[in-house]
C-alpha positions in Angstrom: -63.1 78.0 -16.5 -63.2 81.7 -17.6 -62.7 82.9 -14.2 -60.1 85.8 -14.4 -58.1 87.3 -11.7 -59.4 90.5 -10.5 -56.2 91.8 -8.6 -52.4 92.8 -8.9 -49.8 91.8 -6.3 -47.6 94.6 -5.3 -44.8 94.2 -2.6 -45.1 96.9 0.4 -41.7 96.5 2.2 -41.6 92.8 3.7 -45.5 92.8 3.1 -47.4 92.5 0.0 -50.7 93.6 -1.0 -53.4 92.7 -3.8 -55.0 95.7 -5.7 -58.7 95.0 -7.0 -58.8 96.2 -10.5 -62.6 96.2 -10.6 -64.3 97.6 -7.6 -66.8 94.7 -6.1 -69.8 95.8 -4.1 -71.4 93.7 -1.5 -74.6 94.1 0.1 -75.0 94.4 3.9 -74.4 91.2 5.7 -73.4 89.5 2.3 -70.1 87.6 1.5 -68.3 86.7 -1.9 -65.3 84.9 -2.8 -63.2 86.8 -5.3 -60.4 85.0 -7.6 -57.3 86.4 -6.8 -54.8 84.2 -8.9 -56.0 82.4 -12.2 -52.6 81.5 -13.4 -50.8 78.1 -13.8 -48.0 76.9 -11.7 -45.5 74.6 -12.5 -45.1 71.1 -10.9 -43.2 68.1 -10.7 -44.3 64.7 -9.4 -42.2 62.6 -7.1 -42.0 60.5 -4.0 -40.7 61.7 -0.9 -38.9 59.0 1.8 -38.2 59.9 4.9 -37.4 56.9 7.6 -38.6 59.1 10.4 -41.8 60.2 9.0 -42.7 56.7 7.5 -40.5 53.7 7.8 -42.0 51.6 5.0 -43.4 53.8 2.4 -42.7 57.2 0.8 -45.3 59.9 0.7 -46.5 61.2 -2.7 -45.0 64.7 -3.3 -44.7 67.7 -5.7 -41.9 70.2 -6.3 -44.0 73.0 -6.9 -42.9 76.1 -8.3 -44.6 79.6 -8.4 -44.3 80.6 -12.2 -46.7 83.5 -11.6 -46.0 87.2 -11.0 -48.1 87.3 -7.9 -47.1 86.2 -4.3 -49.0 83.1 -3.1 -50.1 83.3 0.2 -49.5 80.3 2.6 -52.5 78.0 3.5 -54.1 74.7 2.4 -54.1 73.5 -1.1 -55.9 70.5 -2.4 -54.0 68.4 -5.4 -55.4 66.8 -8.3 -54.1 64.1 -10.2 -55.3 63.3 -13.6 -58.6 65.1 -12.8 -59.1 63.0 -9.8 -58.7 64.2 -6.1 -55.1 63.2 -4.9 -54.9 64.7 -1.4 -54.5 67.8 0.6 -51.2 69.6 1.5 -50.2 73.1 3.0 -47.8 75.5 1.5 -45.8 78.6 3.0 -45.7 81.7 1.5 -44.1 81.7 -1.9 -42.6 84.6 -3.8 -42.8 84.6 -7.5 -40.0 82.1 -8.7 -39.7 80.3 -5.6 -40.0 76.4 -5.4 -41.5 74.4 -2.5 -41.5 70.6 -1.6 -44.8 69.5 -0.6 -46.3 65.9 0.2 -49.9 65.0 0.1 -50.5 61.2 0.3 -49.2 57.8 1.1 -47.7 56.2 -1.9 -48.6 52.7 -1.2 -47.2 51.4 -4.7 -43.6 51.9 -3.6 -41.8 50.4 -0.5 -38.1 51.3 0.7 -36.2 49.2 3.0 -33.4 50.9 4.7 -30.5 49.1 6.3 -27.7 50.2 8.2 -24.3 48.3 7.7 -22.7 49.2 10.9 -19.7 51.4 11.4 -15.9 50.7 10.6 -13.2 52.2 12.7 -9.5 52.4 11.3 -6.4 53.7 12.5 -4.7 55.9 9.7 -1.8 57.6 11.1 0.2 57.3 14.2 2.9 60.0 15.6 5.1 60.0 18.4 6.0 63.7 19.2 8.2 64.6 22.5 6.8 61.5 24.5 3.2 62.1 23.2 1.9 59.4 21.0 -1.0 61.0 18.6 -3.3 58.2 17.1 -5.7 59.3 14.1 -9.0 57.2 13.6 -10.9 57.0 10.6 -14.6 56.0 11.2 -17.1 54.8 8.0 -20.6 54.3 8.0 -23.0 53.0 5.4 -26.8 53.5 5.2 -28.6 51.4 2.5 -32.0 51.9 0.7 -33.7 49.6 -1.6 -36.5 50.8 -3.4 -39.3 48.5 -4.9 -41.9 50.2 -7.3 -45.0 48.0 -7.7 -46.6 50.4 -10.0 -46.7 50.5 -13.9 -45.1 53.6 -14.3 -41.5 54.7 -13.5 -41.0 57.0 -10.5 -38.5 59.4 -9.1 -38.1 58.9 -5.2 -36.4 61.3 -3.3 -34.8 59.8 -0.2 -34.0 62.3 2.8 -31.2 61.4 5.4 -30.1 63.6 8.4 -27.3 65.6 7.9 -24.4 65.6 10.6 -22.0 68.2 10.0 -19.3 66.2 11.9 -19.6 63.4 9.0 -18.4 63.9 5.5 -20.4 62.5 2.4 -18.2 59.9 0.4 -20.5 58.2 -2.0 -22.6 59.6 -3.6 -20.0 62.3 -4.3 -22.8 64.8 -4.0 -26.5 64.9 -2.8 -29.1 66.0 -5.3 -29.9 68.8 -2.7 -29.0 69.9 0.6 -30.7 71.6 3.4 -29.6 72.6 6.7 -30.5 69.5 8.2 -30.8 67.0 5.8 -29.5 65.3 2.2 -31.7 64.6 -0.5 -30.9 61.9 -3.2 -32.7 61.3 -6.1 -33.3 57.6 -7.2 -35.1 56.4 -10.4 -37.3 53.6 -9.6 -38.4 51.3 -12.6 -41.5 49.1 -12.3 -40.5 45.7 -10.8 -36.8 46.4 -10.6 -35.3 47.2 -7.1 -33.1 50.3 -7.1 -30.5 50.6 -4.6 -28.6 53.6 -2.9 -25.9 53.3 -0.7 -24.8 56.4 1.4 -21.3 56.3 2.7 -20.1 58.8 5.3 -16.8 59.2 7.0 -15.6 60.9 10.2 -11.9 61.5 11.1 -11.0 61.8 15.1 -8.0 61.7 16.9 -6.6 61.0 20.6 -3.3 61.3 22.5 -1.6 59.3 24.9 1.3 60.2 27.0 4.2 57.7 26.6 7.5 57.6 28.6 9.8 56.3 26.0 13.1 58.0 27.0 12.8 56.5 30.7 12.0 52.8 29.4 14.6 52.9 27.0 17.3 53.9 29.7 16.0 51.2 32.0 16.1 48.6 29.2 19.8 49.2 28.6 20.6 49.7 32.2 
């Protein structure tokens, strides 16, 4: 408390620099730690579930926003929850106003049960053009997540699912957010009440077969 920032950040091309407002003198063979940023940042607590990372429990996470006017350098950070140590994380470089999703510990109070309901294959269209039979198939698959919150507080669980560009999202209509390689869906988990999320995806494919319809008809009438 009472420690003030001694620097100002400035962009230099793609780089940045901190300018020390008050000169600091150090004796020979001595070192000192200087406060660079002493401002509040914004954060929203949530749990992050990814089946490939941990199949049973999500991770405690934080959606961190750089609400300062300074560039935050990449490196390790320590997270405190209610004044108590909660875990360690690492952030990448954060420009002013940017967001990062970080995780720092295992959320043992929350369990997620993933379940794949299989894949359906339906014929949606059949066309016969110049002796070639065109068949169009519609494939649909469903991934179900059941979230159980054993704590005494409501939680927001962010479920991550791989994104395959050849499959189209049917339900929910939109993801809470989307990255290059995954969907993220927010699920509200009340204490003692299982919450269910079903993700339905669809893909259309086609194949062609040559049919000698004219020859078969002549031989039948002969």
